[in-house]
N, C-alpha and C positions, 0 to 999 in steps of 0.2 A: 576691249577697252576697259570694261568694268573690271576684268581680272587684273589688269595692270594697276588700276587704282587701289584695288583691294590689297594687292601685294606691297604697294608703296605704304598704304596705311599700316599694314602689319609690321613692315620694317621700321616705320617711324616709332611705333609703339615698343618694338624690341629694343630700340636704341635709347629709349628713355631710361633715366636713373630710376631704380626701383623705389627710392625714397620719394622722388618727385611724383611717381604714379600713385604712391599711397596717399601723398598729400592732395592730389587731385580728387581722389576717391573720397577722402575725409571732407574736403570742401564741398563736394556734392551732396554728401550726407548732411552736413551743417546746413546747407542752403535749403535742402528738403525740410528739415525740421523747423527752420526758420519760417519758410513758406506756410507750413502747416499751422504754426502758430499765429501767422498773419491772417490766414483764412478763418481760424477760429474766431479771431477777435472781430472780423468783418461780419461773421454770422451773427455775433451777439448785437452788433451795432445795428444790423438790419432788422433783428427782432425788436429792438427798441425804437428805432426811428423810421423803419420801413425802407424800401428800396432807395438807392440813391437819388433817383430823379423822380420818385413818387412817394413823397413823404406822407406819413399818416396824418389825417386831419379829423378832429383836432388832436394834435400831438403834445405830449408832456416833454418829449425829448426831441433834440434836434442835433444834427451833426455840427461839429465844431472844429473841423479840420484835423490835423494830426501834428504829432511832434516826435522827437527822437525818444526812444525807450531802449530798454535792455530786457534780455532774457537770459536765464540761467539753465544750462543743460550740459550733459556730458562732462561735469566737472569744470565748466568754464562758463564765461560770459560772453554774449554776443549782442550787437546792436540790431535793432528793428524799428520799423515805424509804428507808433502807437496811435490809433485812431482816438480823437477826443468827442465826447458827448456832453451836452448840456441839458439840464432839466429844470422845469419850473417848480418853484416852492409854492407853499400854501399862500404866501403873501405876494406872488406874483413875480418875485425876483428869481433870477437864475443862478445856479451853481453847477459846479463840475460833478458829473455822474461817474463814479468808478465802474470800471468793467471787471467783472468776475474773471473772465478769461485772461486780461492782462495780469491781474493780481497773481494768478495761478503760474503764468509762464515767467513772472519776475521773481517769483519766490525762491530764496536761497535753499529751501527744503528740497528743491530739485537736484541739488548737488550734495545733499546731507550724506548720502550713502558713500559717494565718492570721497568727500572730505573724511568721513569716519573711518573708511577703509585705509586711507593714507596714514591717519594717526595710529590705526591698530597695527600697521606694519611698522610702527616706529618712527614715523615722520613728526617733526615738531610742528608747533602752530606757525611758526615762521617758514618752515620748509613747505607746509600745506599752501600757504600763500604763494610761495614761488611757483610750486608745481601747478597751480591752478592759474597760473598766468595773472597773478595780482588781482585775482576775482574776488577773494574774501580777505579780510583782515585777521590778524592773529587772534583778536578778541571774539570774532564770529566763529573761527575754527574751534576755539576753546568752548564757546557756548555749544556748538554743535556736538563736541565730544562729550561734554557733560550730559546734554540730553540723551545722546545715543548710548552712553555708558549706563545711564539710569534705566533704560529700557532693557539693556542687557542683564542688569541685576534683577529686574522684574522677571525677565524670562526664565532665568536660572532658578529663582526662588518660588516660582509659580508652578514648576514641574510636579506632576503627580507621580510620586516614586512607586505607588502601588501598581502601575500599569506595566512594570517591568519585574521579571522574576530574577532576583539577585541571590547568589550564594557566596560571594566573596567581598570584602571590604578592606580597603587599605587607608590609613590615616597618617598623615605626617605634617610636620610643621615647617614653616619658612620664616625666617626672621628679616623683617624689612628694615628694622633699626633695633638699638639696644632694648627699647621698651615697647616694641610693636611686633607681635608675631601672628601669622595666619595659619590656622590649622585647616587642612584640606581633607575632604574625604572623597575617595574614589571606589565606585562600585563596580563589580564584575558580574555580567549577567550569566544566565545558564547557557547562552550561545557564545560566550566567550568575548563579548563586547564590553568595552570600557566606557563608563559614564562618570562625569563629574557631578557628584551628588549635592554637596554643599560645602560651606567653609564657616569658619568662626573666627573672629578677630579678638585678641586680647593682648595682655602685656608680657605673658610668658606662656610657654607650653604646659599649662597646668592642668590639673584634674578638672577644676571648675570650667575651664574654656573647652576642654574636650567634652566634658559632660553636657555642656550647653549644645554642642554640635550633635552628638548622638541622639539627644532628646529631641532636637528639631527634626533629626532624620526620621525618627519614629513617628512624630506628629504629621509628617508629610507622606506617611504610608510606606516606609521602607521596612519591609517584613520578609526576611530571607525564608525560603522553603527548606525546612529542616534546620540542621545546626549551621551556624554561621562560621565560615572561615575567615578569620581576621588575620592579615599579615602585618605586623607592627616591627618597628625598629628597635623595641627593647624598652621604650619609655613605660615606666611604671604608671605614670598618670593616664596615658592612653589605654594601656591594659585594664586598669581599674575601671575607667568609664565604659570601656566595651563589655566587660564582665558584669557590670551593674545593670546593663539593659538586656544582655544575652548571656545569662549565666552558664549555658551549655555551649557557648562558642569555642570553637577550636582556634587556639592562638598559635600562629606560626612565627616564631622569632627569625628575623631576618638574619640568615647565615652570613651574609657579606658584611653586615654591621659588626656581628660578632667577631669575624675574622679580623677587621680593623681593630677592634678593641682589644684583642688578644696581642696583636702586635706591639701595642702601647707597652705591655709588660715584658715581653721577651726581648732577648738580644737580637740584634740584627741578623747574626749567624743563624738563628733559629727560624727566621721569618719564612724561608723557602719551604722547610719541612711543615711548618704550621699551615702554609697555604695549600700545600700538597693534601694534607689531611682534611682540610675544609673542603677542598674540591673534591675529594673522595666522598665526603658527606653529601655534597650536592648531587653527585652522580649515583648515589646508592639507590637501589631500587627496592622498595617494600620496607616493612617494619623491621625485619631481622636484619637486613643489611644496613639499613640506617642506624640501628643500635649498636651494631658492630663498628661502624665507622665512628660513631660518637665515643664509644668506649676506647678506641684506639687513639682518639684525639685526647681524651682524658689521661691515658697512660703517658702520653707524650708530654703533657704539661705538668703532671704531678712531680716529677723530680727536678723540674726546671724553675718554676715560679709559682709560689702559692698563690698570689694575687690573680695570676691568670687563670689557675684552677678555680678558683672562687668565682671568677666572672663567668666561666663555663658552666659551674654548677648553678649559678643565678638564673641562666636561661634554662638549663635542664632539658626536659622532655619537650619543651616548646620548640627546640631546634629540629626535632623530628617529628612534629605534629602531622606534617603532610605525609611522611613515610608511614606513620602508624595508621593512616587511612588507606594504606596501600594503593595511593594514586599512581597512575602510569608516570613513568620517569619523563615523558615529553611534557608533562605540565610543570615539572619542578623548575624549568628554566624561568617560568614567569612567577610562580607561586612561592618559591622558597626565598625570595628576596623581595625588597621594597622598590626595586629598580623602576617598575611601571610608573609608580607615583613620584618618584624621584626625578625621572625623565620629565614628567609633566612640570614638576616645580622648577627644574633647571630651565625650560622654555618660558615658564611664568617670570622667572627672574629677567630673562632677556627683554620680556615685554615691559617690565617695570623699572629697569635699571636707569632709565633716563629721568625718574622722579627723584628730584633731590631734597624734597621736603614732604613728608607725610603728615597730613592734619587729621590726627585721630579723633578730633571732636566733631568731624563732619562725616558724610559718607563717602568720602573720596576713596578710602582703602576698599570699601565694599564695591565700589563702581568699578575700579580699576581691576580687582580680583575677578569679579564675575565676568568683565569682558575678556581679560586674558585667558581665564580658564575655558570659557567658551569657545575663544579662538583656538587654543590647543586642542580642545576635544574634537574639533573638526578634522583633525589629522590622526585621529586614533585608529588603530587597527585592531583585529582580534588577537587575543593572546596566542602564543605558540602552544601548539598541542590542543586546541580548542575542540578537535574532533574527539578527543578522548574524555571530554568532560562528563558524559553521562555515567562512567564509572565512578568518578569522584562524586558526583551528586547522589549517587545510590548509597555511597559510604556515609555522606553526611546526613542522609535520611534516616540512618540507623541511630536510635537514641543512646546517649552515653552520658555517663557522670562527668562532672568537672575534673580537671586533672589534679594530680597530687599537689597540695600546697597553694592552689590558685586562690587569690583573694577575691571574695566576692562580697556583696553586701546586699541588704533588703532593697528590692528595686523601688521605683519611683511611683507614687500614688498618681493616678490620672493620667499616665502616659501609656498609650496603646503599645502592646508588643504582640509577638506571634501567638503567645499563649493566653492573652487576654489583656485586661486593664491592671496596671500595677497599683500599689495600695499605699504607698508612702508620700506625704505632702511633698510637692516640688522643691520646697525650700529646705526641707529637713535634710540633715547629713546623717544617714543611718550608720550605726556602728559596723565595724568590719568583722567578719567572721571567717575563719578558715575551715574549708571542707575537705574532708578525707577522700581518697580515691576509693569508690564502692566497686 
């Protein structure tokens, strides 16, 4: 008989709709949470007033029945019975005694993480209201977002960069509007891990904004072991700012950016051959093969377009900086271009594309940027070929003079670097000098 009943129960459960079974389970979980909150409030009432039928004598608190209340949990709102307590004042009158437990269960802070997560995934404040079952208003969702994003900004800027050993740095800018740009710094550790270091907000991708960023990096403890490998897109402002703080840095010009730039000067019929030669440059292994590929590209451009040749000469040896270190070819996929940081910026744009008005006079840009970059960083993986990094790190540990024609300047006074404290006032603009290849 028991076996028959068991088999009938099993068949009834199997015949249920999976969605219905899930809803039954969720209702049981909600009921258990609601009952736990009810028990917590009853314990507090008992501690104040004594047992239900044995009140404390003399007592300053007494039970005053109950009324309907609400609790916030699991991204939504639920009804419950809230016990009421009255207490005597010094003048003999009574007043409502607030319960700490009820204040905790009815606080919208309980769903702050869920609401913040929805908005972080691109849901609007009105969408958060609908998804939460009309639990919160758009104004409340907006307030939770402001508070949560401010915490993300503090989390990013309070990181101690000295705790990690970095060898690589990528810097690139993203324009939010015509007069608003964010310059982002991405670091690469000796284990091949990528980290968002910091960012700076300005009106253009200028030297002053980039300088502000790199100075803050050093102040927060960013000190590469050996020479720094900086992968840049060819911006003179970014290059100047990097060399000012790290005069011996190895500057790798993004090969993909240079290829796009060369296409602007060439006929469409020459694009395919130009791309093939640039691809050969990206595949070349070592200093000798890299210089041969660069010379072949130079010979191809010389009879075709003088402006294209001048553009190539402008980058010069920076296009084969990684080759000159004789780094393994497996690392060139990640370190010959700025694709790593550009992919991060592309995802950052998706996070911020719903913002229609940026308020530069507030901390809105900083909060949104920090939140978006930390969200993107959570999905980072190690760079390709990270197992070959020890060979590259050994090459960077070897001292070398700055490259031919690299523009450097006297460092900043009072800013800590790998070699000590710099000696020029922070507000001074030191004169430029050109160093020769020694």
